[in-house]
C-alpha positions in Angstrom: 22.2 51.0 20.8 20.7 53.9 18.8 17.0 54.2 18.3 15.9 53.5 14.7 13.2 55.3 12.9 9.8 53.4 13.0 9.5 53.8 9.3 12.7 52.1 8.5 12.7 49.8 5.4 13.4 46.1 5.6 13.1 43.1 3.2 10.3 40.6 3.2 11.5 37.1 4.0 10.5 34.5 1.4 8.4 31.8 2.9 9.8 28.4 2.2 6.9 26.3 1.0 6.7 22.5 0.5 4.8 22.4 -2.8 6.5 19.4 -4.2 5.3 16.7 -1.8 6.4 13.2 -2.7 3.8 10.7 -3.9 2.5 8.3 -1.4 4.4 5.0 -1.0 2.9 1.7 -2.1 2.1 0.9 1.5 1.8 3.9 3.8 3.4 2.6 6.9 2.2 5.1 9.5 -0.9 7.0 10.8 0.4 10.2 12.3 -2.9 12.0 12.5 -6.5 11.3 13.3 -7.7 10.6 9.7 -4.4 9.4 8.4 -2.0 11.0 5.9 -4.7 11.2 3.2 -7.1 13.0 5.7 -10.0 10.8 4.7 -9.8 7.7 7.0 -8.3 5.6 4.2 -5.1 3.6 4.5 -3.3 1.7 1.7 -2.1 -1.0 4.1 -2.5 -4.6 3.1 -2.2 -7.9 4.9 -4.1 -6.8 7.9 -5.9 -9.3 10.1 -9.7 -9.9 9.7 -10.2 -11.2 13.3 -8.9 -10.7 16.8 -9.9 -11.2 20.4 -9.3 -9.4 23.7 -8.4 -12.8 25.1 -5.4 -13.2 22.8 -6.1 -14.0 19.2 -4.0 -11.6 17.1 -3.6 -9.3 20.1 0.1 -8.5 19.9 0.2 -6.2 23.0 -2.1 -4.4 25.3 -1.6 -1.6 27.9 -4.1 -0.4 30.5 -5.0 3.1 29.7 -8.1 5.3 29.8 -8.2 6.7 26.3 -11.0 8.6 24.5 -9.5 9.5 21.1 -7.5 8.1 18.2 -3.8 7.3 18.6 -1.1 8.7 16.4 1.4 6.1 15.0 4.6 7.4 13.5 8.4 7.2 13.9 8.1 3.7 15.4 5.9 5.0 18.2 2.2 5.0 19.1 1.0 8.0 21.1 -2.3 8.8 22.7 -3.9 11.0 25.4 -6.5 10.2 28.0 -7.2 10.6 31.7 -5.7 9.1 34.9 -6.0 9.1 38.6 -8.7 9.2 41.2 -9.9 11.9 43.6 -7.4 14.7 44.1 -5.0 13.0 41.6 -7.3 13.2 38.6 -5.3 14.5 35.6 -5.0 14.5 31.8 -2.2 12.3 30.4 -0.2 12.0 27.2 1.8 8.8 26.6 4.0 7.3 23.9 4.8 3.6 23.6 7.1 1.6 21.4 4.8 0.6 18.5 6.4 -2.9 18.2 6.2 -4.2 21.8 4.2 -1.7 23.7 7.0 -0.6 26.0 6.3 2.8 27.5 8.7 5.4 26.2 7.5 8.5 28.1 4.5 10.0 29.8 3.3 13.3 31.0 0.4 14.1 33.3 -1.3 17.5 33.5 -3.4 19.2 36.0 -6.8 20.2 34.6 -7.9 23.7 35.7 -9.9 26.8 34.7 -12.5 24.6 33.0 -16.0 23.1 33.6 -15.3 20.0 31.4 -16.0 16.8 33.5 -13.4 14.0 34.0 -15.0 11.5 31.7 -14.5 13.9 28.8 -10.8 14.5 29.4 -8.6 13.5 26.5 -11.2 14.3 23.8 -9.1 15.6 20.9 -6.6 13.3 19.3 -2.8 13.8 19.4 -1.0 14.6 16.2 2.4 13.4 15.2 4.9 15.1 12.8 7.1 12.4 11.2 9.5 15.1 9.8 10.5 16.6 13.2 9.4 13.7 15.4 7.3 16.2 17.4 4.0 15.2 19.0 1.3 17.8 19.4 -1.5 17.5 22.1 -4.3 19.9 22.9 -5.6 19.2 26.3 -9.3 19.6 27.1 -8.7 22.8 29.1 -6.7 24.4 26.3 -3.1 23.6 27.2 -1.3 23.0 23.8 2.1 21.2 23.9 4.7 20.3 21.4 6.9 17.3 22.6 10.1 16.1 21.1 10.9 12.4 20.5 12.0 11.9 24.1 8.9 13.6 25.6 10.6 16.9 26.4 8.3 20.0 26.0 9.5 22.0 23.0 7.0 24.8 23.4 3.5 25.3 24.8 0.5 27.7 25.0 -2.2 28.1 27.5 -4.8 28.9 24.9 -7.5 30.0 27.4 -5.3 32.4 29.5 -3.1 33.6 26.6 -5.4 33.5 23.5 -8.9 33.6 25.0 -10.0 30.0 24.1 -13.3 29.1 25.8 -13.6 25.9 27.7 -17.2 24.9 28.3 -18.8 21.9 29.9 -19.2 20.0 26.6 -15.5 19.3 26.3 -15.5 18.9 22.5 -12.0 19.5 21.5 -10.6 19.8 18.0 -7.5 18.1 16.9 -4.5 20.1 15.6 -3.3 19.4 12.0 0.0 19.8 10.3 0.3 21.5 6.9 3.7 22.2 5.5 5.6 24.0 8.4 2.4 25.1 10.2 0.4 23.6 13.0 -3.3 24.6 12.6 -6.0 24.4 15.1 -9.4 25.9 15.9 -10.1 28.1 18.9 -13.5 29.4 20.0 -13.5 32.4 22.4 -12.8 36.0 23.0 -9.3 37.4 23.2 -8.2 41.1 23.4 -8.2 44.1 21.2 -9.6 43.5 17.7 -10.1 39.8 18.6 -12.1 40.7 21.8 -15.8 41.2 22.2 -18.3 38.4 21.7 -16.8 34.9 21.2 -16.0 33.8 17.7 -14.7 30.5 16.1 -11.2 31.3 14.9 -8.4 29.3 13.2 -4.8 29.8 14.4 -1.7 28.7 12.4 1.5 28.3 14.4 5.1 27.6 13.3 5.3 23.9 14.1 8.9 24.1 15.4 8.7 27.3 17.5 5.1 27.7 18.4 5.1 31.3 17.0 1.7 32.4 15.7 1.7 32.8 11.9 -1.9 34.0 11.4 -5.3 34.1 13.0 -8.5 33.9 10.9 -12.1 34.7 11.8 -14.1 33.6 8.8 -17.5 33.5 10.5 -19.9 35.1 12.8 -21.6 34.4 16.1 -21.1 30.7 17.2 -24.2 28.7 17.7 -22.2 26.4 20.0 -19.1 27.1 22.0 -18.0 23.5 21.8 -17.3 21.9 18.4 -14.8 19.3 17.3 -14.6 19.5 13.5 -11.1 19.1 12.3 -9.8 21.0 9.2 -8.5 19.3 6.1 -6.1 20.8 3.5 -6.7 20.5 -0.3 -5.6 22.1 -3.5 -8.6 23.3 -5.5 -8.3 25.4 -8.6 -4.6 25.9 -7.9 -5.2 27.3 -4.4 -4.1 25.5 -1.3 -7.2 25.6 1.0 -8.0 24.9 4.6 -11.6 23.6 4.8 -13.6 23.1 8.0 -17.0 23.1 9.6 -17.5 26.0 11.9 -19.3 26.7 15.2 -21.6 29.1 13.4 -23.1 26.3 11.2 -21.1 27.1 8.1 -18.4 25.3 6.2 -15.5 27.6 5.3 -12.6 27.4 2.9 -9.6 29.6 3.6 -6.2 30.0 2.0 -4.0 27.6 4.0 -1.0 29.9 4.2 -2.8 33.2 4.9 -6.2 32.3 6.5 -8.0 34.5 3.9 -11.6 33.3 3.4 -12.3 31.9 -0.1 -15.8 30.6 0.2 -18.5 29.7 2.7 -21.5 27.3 2.7 -24.3 27.6 5.3 -25.1 24.1 6.3 -26.8 24.1 9.8 -28.5 26.2 12.4 -26.1 24.9 15.0 -22.3 24.3 15.2 -20.7 21.6 13.1 -18.8 18.7 14.7 -18.2 16.6 11.6 -14.9 17.0 9.7 -15.1 17.2 5.9 -13.5 14.9 3.4 -12.7 15.9 -0.2 -12.5 13.8 -3.4 -11.3 15.8 -6.4 -13.1 19.1 -6.1 -16.1 17.9 -4.1 -16.3 18.3 -0.3 -18.5 16.0 1.7 -19.7 16.9 5.2 -22.7 16.3 7.5 -24.5 17.4 10.6 -27.4 16.3 12.9 -28.9 19.6 14.0 -31.8 21.6 12.5 -31.6 22.4 8.8 -31.8 25.9 7.6 -34.6 25.3 5.1 -36.5 22.4 6.6 -37.7 21.3 10.1 -36.0 17.9 9.7 -32.8 17.2 11.7 -29.6 16.2 9.9 -28.2 16.3 6.4 -25.3 14.9 4.4 -24.2 17.2 1.6 -21.7 17.3 -1.4 -20.3 20.7 -2.1 -18.5 22.0 -5.2 -15.3 23.5 -3.7 -14.3 25.5 -6.8 -16.5 28.5 -6.0 -15.9 31.7 -4.2 -17.9 33.9 -1.9 -21.1 32.6 -0.4 -21.8 29.4 -2.3 -24.8 28.2 -0.2 -27.2 28.6 -3.1 -24.8 27.5 -5.9 -22.4 25.0 -4.5 -24.6 22.1 -3.4 -24.2 19.0 -5.7 -26.6 16.8 -3.7 -28.1 16.4 -0.3 -29.6 13.6 1.9 -32.0 15.0 4.5 -32.9 13.4 7.8 -29.7 11.5 7.9 -28.3 12.6 11.3 -24.5 12.3 11.2 -23.5 14.6 13.9 -20.2 13.4 15.2 -18.7 10.6 13.1 -16.7 12.0 10.1 -17.1 10.4 6.7 -14.6 8.5 4.6 -14.5 8.2 0.9 -13.1 5.3 -1.2 -13.6 4.3 -4.8 -16.7 6.5 -5.3 -18.4 5.4 -2.1 -19.0 7.7 0.8 -19.3 5.9 4.2 -20.9 7.7 7.2 -22.1 6.5 10.6 -25.2 8.2 11.9 -25.9 9.1 15.6 -27.7 5.7 16.0 -24.6 3.8 14.8 -25.9 2.9 11.4 -23.1 2.5 8.9 -24.5 4.0 5.6 -22.9 3.6 2.2 -23.7 6.4 -0.3 -22.9 6.7 -4.0 -20.6 9.8 -3.9 -21.6 10.9 -7.4 -25.4 10.9 -7.0 -26.0 10.9 -3.2 -28.1 7.7 -3.5 -28.0 5.5 -0.4 -26.7 2.1 -1.4 -27.0 0.1 1.9 -27.1 0.5 5.7 -25.7 -1.7 8.4 -26.1 -1.4 12.2 -22.8 -1.4 14.2 -24.4 -0.6 17.6 -26.5 2.0 19.2 -24.4 5.2 19.5 -22.4 6.6 16.6 -19.5 8.9 17.6 -16.3 7.5 16.1 -15.4 7.5 12.5 -14.9 4.5 10.1 -11.5 3.5 8.7 -10.8 1.7 5.4 -7.7 -0.5 5.1 -6.9 -3.7 3.2 -10.3 -3.8 1.6 -12.1 -3.8 4.9 -13.9 -1.3 7.1 -12.7 -1.1 10.7 -15.4 0.4 12.9 -15.7 1.2 16.6 -18.9 2.1 18.6 -19.3 3.9 21.9 -20.6 0.9 23.8 -17.5 -1.2 23.4 -18.3 -2.7 20.0 -15.5 -3.3 17.5 -16.2 -4.5 14.0 -14.2 -5.7 11.0 -16.3 -5.6 7.9 -16.0 -6.3 4.2 -18.1 -3.8 2.2 -19.7 -5.0 -1.0 -22.1 -3.7 -3.6 -25.2 -4.6 -1.6 -24.1 -4.7 2.0 -21.3 -5.9 4.2 -19.8 -9.2 5.3 -18.9 -9.2 9.0 -15.5 -10.8 9.5 -15.3 -10.1 13.2 -17.2 -8.4 16.1 -15.8 -8.0 19.6 -17.1 -6.5 22.8 -14.6 -4.7 24.9 -15.2 -4.3 28.6 -13.5 -2.5 31.5 -12.3 -4.5 34.6 -15.7 -4.4 36.4 -17.4 -6.0 33.4 -19.0 -2.8 32.1 -18.8 -2.0 28.4 -15.8 0.1 27.7 -16.5 3.4 26.0 -14.8 3.9 22.7 -14.8 7.3 21.0 -11.6 6.9 18.9 -11.1 5.3 15.6 -8.6 2.6 14.4 -5.1 3.7 13.4 -3.7 1.2 10.8 0.1 1.3 10.7 3.2 -1.0 10.3 1.0 -3.9 9.3 -1.0 -3.6 12.5 -4.1 -1.9 13.9 -4.0 0.3 17.0 -7.0 1.5 18.9 -7.6 3.1 22.3 -10.7 2.6 24.5 -11.7 3.3 28.1 -10.1 -0.1 28.9 -6.7 0.5 27.3 -4.7 0.6 24.1 -4.6 -2.4 21.8 -2.1 -3.5 19.2 -3.8 -6.0 16.8 -2.1 -7.9 14.1 -0.4 -11.1 13.0 2.2 -11.8 15.7 4.4 -13.7 13.3 4.5 -11.0 10.7 7.7 -8.9 10.6 7.5 -5.4 12.2 8.7 -2.8 9.7 8.3 0.9 10.9 9.2 2.1 7.4 8.8 5.9 6.9 6.0 7.0 4.6 5.2 10.1 2.7 2.1 12.2 2.5 0.2 12.2 -0.9 0.7 15.1 -3.2 -2.3 17.4 -3.0 -2.1 18.6 -6.6 -0.4 21.4 -8.6 -0.7 25.0 -7.3 -0.9 28.1 -9.3 2.5 29.7 -9.7 3.2 32.8 -7.7 2.6 36.1 -9.5 5.2 37.8 -7.3 2.7 40.6 -6.6 2.2 41.3 -2.9 -1.5 41.0 -1.9 -1.1 40.1 1.8 1.5 40.1 4.5 2.2 38.3 7.8 4.2 39.7 10.6 5.6 36.7 12.5 5.2 36.1 15.4 1.7 37.5 15.0 0.7 37.2 18.7 3.3 38.1 21.3 3.4 38.1 25.1 6.6 39.9 26.2 8.2 41.4 29.3 9.1 45.1 29.6 12.5 45.7 28.1 12.4 42.5 26.0 13.7 42.5 22.4 11.5 40.7 19.8 12.6 39.7 16.4 9.8 39.9 13.8 10.0 38.7 10.2 7.7 39.5 7.3 6.2 37.0 4.9 4.5 38.1 1.7 1.9 36.3 -0.4 0.1 36.9 -3.7 -3.7 36.9 -4.2 -3.8 33.1 -4.4 -1.9 32.7 -1.1 1.4 31.8 -2.8 4.7 33.2 -1.4 5.4 36.5 -3.2 9.1 37.0 -2.8 10.9 40.0 -1.3 9.8 43.6 -1.1 10.8 46.7 0.9 8.7 47.3 4.0 8.2 50.1 6.5 7.6 49.5 10.2 5.5 51.5 12.6 4.2 51.1 16.1 0.6 51.5 17.3 -0.2 51.8 21.0 3.3 50.6 22.1 6.2 52.3 23.6 9.5 51.0 22.5 11.9 51.3 19.5 12.4 49.6 16.2 16.0 48.6 16.4 16.8 47.8 12.8 15.7 47.1 9.3 14.9 43.4 9.9 11.9 43.9 12.2 13.6 44.0 15.5 11.6 45.7 18.3 12.7 46.7 21.8 9.9 47.0 24.3 10.2 49.9 26.7 11.7 48.9 30.0 9.9 51.4 32.2 6.3 51.4 30.8 3.3 50.0 32.5 1.4 47.0 31.1 0.4 47.8 27.5 -1.1 46.3 24.4 -0.7 47.4 20.8 0.6 46.4 17.3 3.8 46.3 15.3 2.9 47.1 11.8 4.6 46.4 8.5 3.6 48.0 5.2 4.6 47.2 1.6 3.1 49.7 -0.8 -0.6 49.8 0.1 -0.6 46.4 1.9 -0.2 46.2 5.7 -0.1 43.6 8.4 0.4 43.7 12.1 1.6 41.7 15.0 -0.5 42.0 18.2 1.7 42.6 21.2 1.1 42.6 24.9 3.9 43.8 27.2 3.9 43.2 30.9 5.9 45.1 33.4 7.3 43.5 36.6 4.9 43.1 39.5 3.1 44.8 41.3 0.3 45.9 39.0 -2.6 48.1 40.0 -5.8 48.9 38.0 -8.5 51.4 39.0 -10.2 51.7 35.5 -9.5 55.4 35.2 -8.5 54.7 31.6 -11.3 52.3 30.8 -11.0 48.5 30.4 -7.3 47.6 30.2 -6.6 46.7 26.6 -4.4 43.7 27.5 -7.1 41.8 29.4 -8.3 38.6 27.9 -11.9 37.3 27.6 -15.3 38.3 29.0 -17.1 39.3 25.9 -19.6 42.2 25.6 -21.1 41.9 29.1 -18.0 43.4 30.7 -17.1 47.1 30.6 -15.5 50.0 32.5 -18.3 52.3 33.6 -18.8 55.6 35.5 -21.0 55.1 38.5 -21.5 58.4 40.3 -18.1 59.7 39.3 -16.4 56.5 40.3 -14.7 54.5 37.6 -15.6 50.8 38.0 -15.5 47.5 36.1 -18.9 46.0 35.6 -19.9 42.5 34.7 -23.5 42.3 33.6 -25.8 39.5 32.4 -24.8 37.9 29.1 -27.0 38.8 26.2 -27.2 35.1 25.3 -25.8 31.9 26.7 -23.9 31.5 30.0 -23.6 34.2 32.6 -20.3 32.9 33.9 -17.1 34.5 32.6 -13.4 34.6 33.4 -11.2 37.5 32.6 -7.4 36.9 32.5 -5.3 39.9 33.3 -1.7 38.6 32.9 0.4 35.9 31.3 0.0 32.2 32.2 3.6 31.9 33.3 3.2 33.6 36.6 3.5 31.8 40.0 3.8 32.6 43.7 1.8 35.8 43.7 -1.3 37.3 45.2 -4.4 38.9 43.6 -6.6 41.4 45.3 -9.7 43.3 44.3 -12.7 45.3 45.7 -16.0 43.7 44.7 -19.7 44.4 45.1 -22.8 42.5 44.1 -26.3 43.7 43.4 -29.4 41.6 44.2 -32.7 41.0 42.3 -35.3 39.0 44.1 -33.6 35.9 45.2 -30.9 36.1 42.6 -27.4 36.7 43.9 -24.2 36.5 41.8 -20.9 34.7 42.4 -17.7 36.8 42.5 -14.2 35.5 42.6 -10.5 35.8 41.9 -8.2 33.5 39.9 -4.6 32.8 40.8 -2.3 30.2 39.2 -5.3 28.0 38.2 -7.0 28.2 41.5 -10.3 30.1 42.1 -11.7 31.6 45.2 -15.4 32.1 44.6 -17.7 34.1 46.8 -21.0 32.4 46.1 -24.0 34.6 46.7 -27.0 32.1 46.7 -25.1 29.6 48.8 -23.5 32.2 51.2 -20.2 30.5 51.2 -16.6 30.6 49.8 -15.5 27.8 47.5 -11.8 27.3 46.7 -11.2 25.1 43.6 -9.1 24.5 40.5 -11.4 22.3 38.4 -15.1 23.4 38.6 -16.6 20.3 37.1 -14.8 17.8 39.4 -14.0 20.0 42.5 -10.8 17.9 42.6 -9.3 19.6 45.6 -12.1 21.9 46.4 -13.2 23.0 49.9 -16.2 25.1 50.9 -16.5 27.4 53.9 -19.7 29.1 55.2 -19.5 32.8 54.7 -22.4 35.3 55.0 -22.1 38.4 52.9 -24.4 41.2 51.8 -25.4 42.7 48.5 -24.7 46.4 47.7 -21.7 46.3 50.1 -18.1 46.6 49.0 -15.8 43.8 50.1 -12.1 43.3 49.5 -11.0 39.8 48.3 -7.4 38.6 48.4 -6.1 35.3 47.1 -2.5 34.1 47.6 -1.0 30.9 46.2 2.4 29.6 47.2 3.8 26.6 45.3 6.8 24.3 46.4 7.9 20.9 45.3 5.2 19.0 47.2 2.1 21.2 47.3 0.3 24.4 46.6 -0.9 26.4 49.6 -4.0 28.5 48.7 -5.1 31.2 51.1 -7.8 33.7 50.9 -9.2 36.7 52.8 -12.5 38.6 52.6 -13.2 41.8 54.5 -15.4 44.9 54.2 -13.7 47.6 52.2 -12.4 50.4 54.3 -11.8 48.2 57.3 -8.3 47.0 58.3 -7.1 43.9 56.6 -7.4 41.0 59.0 -4.3 39.2 60.1 -5.8 35.7 59.7 -6.7 34.1 56.5 -10.4 33.5 56.0 -9.8 30.2 54.1 -6.8 27.9 53.7 -6.6 24.9 51.4 -3.7 22.7 50.4 -3.3 20.8 47.1 -0.9 17.9 47.1 -1.1 17.8 43.2 -0.2 21.5 42.7 -0.9 23.6 39.7 2.4 25.4 39.4 1.6 28.5 37.4 -1.2 30.4 35.7 -2.8 33.7 34.9 -4.3 36.1 37.5 -7.9 36.8 36.8 -11.4 37.7 37.8 -14.4 35.4 37.6 -18.1 36.1 38.0 -21.5 34.4 37.6 -23.7 37.4 37.0 -27.4 37.1 36.0 -27.3 40.6 37.6 -24.6 43.3 37.8 -21.4 42.9 39.8 -18.6 45.4 40.1 -14.8 45.3 40.6 -12.4 48.0 41.5 -8.8 48.5 42.6 -7.5 45.2 41.1 -3.9 44.4 42.3 -1.4 41.7 41.5 1.7 41.5 43.6 4.6 39.1 44.4 4.3 37.1 47.5 6.6 38.2 50.3 9.4 35.7 50.9 
């Protein structure tokens, strides 16, 4: 095959958009995503029950399950995620049942690794169903994103931590993916590589819902105030523009063009990150928080924002506010001019949406986390401590139709963090005790398909190219692999802009452009590399970020600085010259946590070994931790404890073992970590010896995991309130 010129012309592919959405049916029969098809917690279902009982009244079916979030009901199925197992068998789980009778259709369990999230927070973000394709999307608490087909087969997946730099902190707050047209959109907080490296940022990633290919990545804001937030974006048409609107970890609310990620406006709401999802009615966005306000010492605020502006609308966009109303986790719903919110103390508050006047309050418990749902003229409300309410709202207050207390088997109140999902004439809800299907058992079951409501007319495309997308926009490839790129063009309003001639160039990559349609052939003999494939139309350019990995073995001595393809770590990690020796240093973080992981290869590797030379400094009694990561397992040389810890899940120490091991500061050691996986187990073996001495024949530590993690990225890990150093990093296949 002849090598094509990098500047060869091609044609921009017209993005097929779904502008003409059908109007909602008279009775929307499903609930495929967390806040329903209308994105506001409102269903137009009628004929729903006003009472039920865990002992049997109007309880159509029940399945034991440890759920934490809201189920998705679509395509005749109800699907949820949660946690399962004890001891070494603790895992995250995703399950689908027949929505009519509760028969289990399929189930997947997943090892949790490379995270400090504890077991009781597993299953935080809700699953999302796609009625058009039948796919189910689930983002696990440790950053594993899956697309499942109707039969439960994995269509595509991403390890967002190892492959895109998603941070996974102790808090566990996990956003829920949403579907807009042919895109799956989710938020990711962390530090990646290249121009998305450096300090962590809250980003939005749009993927092709059928292939998993990244369409665009947007970074609308600045430094996150929190590395764990759970706000879920909504999509709306405002002023003819299709917008993605969400609360960000930097305390601001952002509106971005839904097809391009281009920022349209921002509103500074809080000094901390925002966990509440917005709702919109007409052109007014409603959102809340429970942290410190910017302009007052009081905690918490509910605001109404005019969404028609552009730029920074903090000073101009506010329609009204309510101070000292701490709504930090429960997202609002809006119906018939009333905004309903649940504050952190589980007070249900009704607000006049036009004026911001509080109309009434009603206590539904003590801890407000889940979000209210409206259906059939009633409010369906859950509370953390097992409380479930069915209420009829009125002008001056509520009438309580039903109140139930859900318990787990030992009599303790079951935790409930998810909301109701009204669908098919029934109500579905998950709790720590299980999943419940509530309704009239004599009513016919009709899983009729529904349609999403039209969002409103969009401005017609001008046909003038203002922005481009090279798709896939983020690529992990093997040396010699051919990649087919396509080019999408948009006008200034984010509308598809038709076709135009484009020129292609390469930046930092060795390979060839094979044709006029965006084909790229990665070099087969090059070492690991990172760079861009760039398309240009006139004076408008866009690029795909590409990392290419050669076959093992890999060796890195930092003679050329920090490898550009390494993921994560932020600004406290850098290649440095120490007395003429090129080393990789991890220092103390400027702010926040001193513990970081750096991933140095794709997450699909298995049956390999990682080796590195390491040295720690010492300051007073402070000693760092230094370790290696291999396939989801960590060998951690812990300075203050003078021991070696082998683990996969730091918060639970699910299969962890600890071994006494004395080691000295300011002395170089060589660490080696090997993982072998077969059908029944993972065998994790590690060695530590002084650099320059002969490698010992025996392994220093050996651990078996009967619930093996089967693949994962190689990496380095360190807890460093003081400096630690790495050198001579190697990744090699295990001998057979």
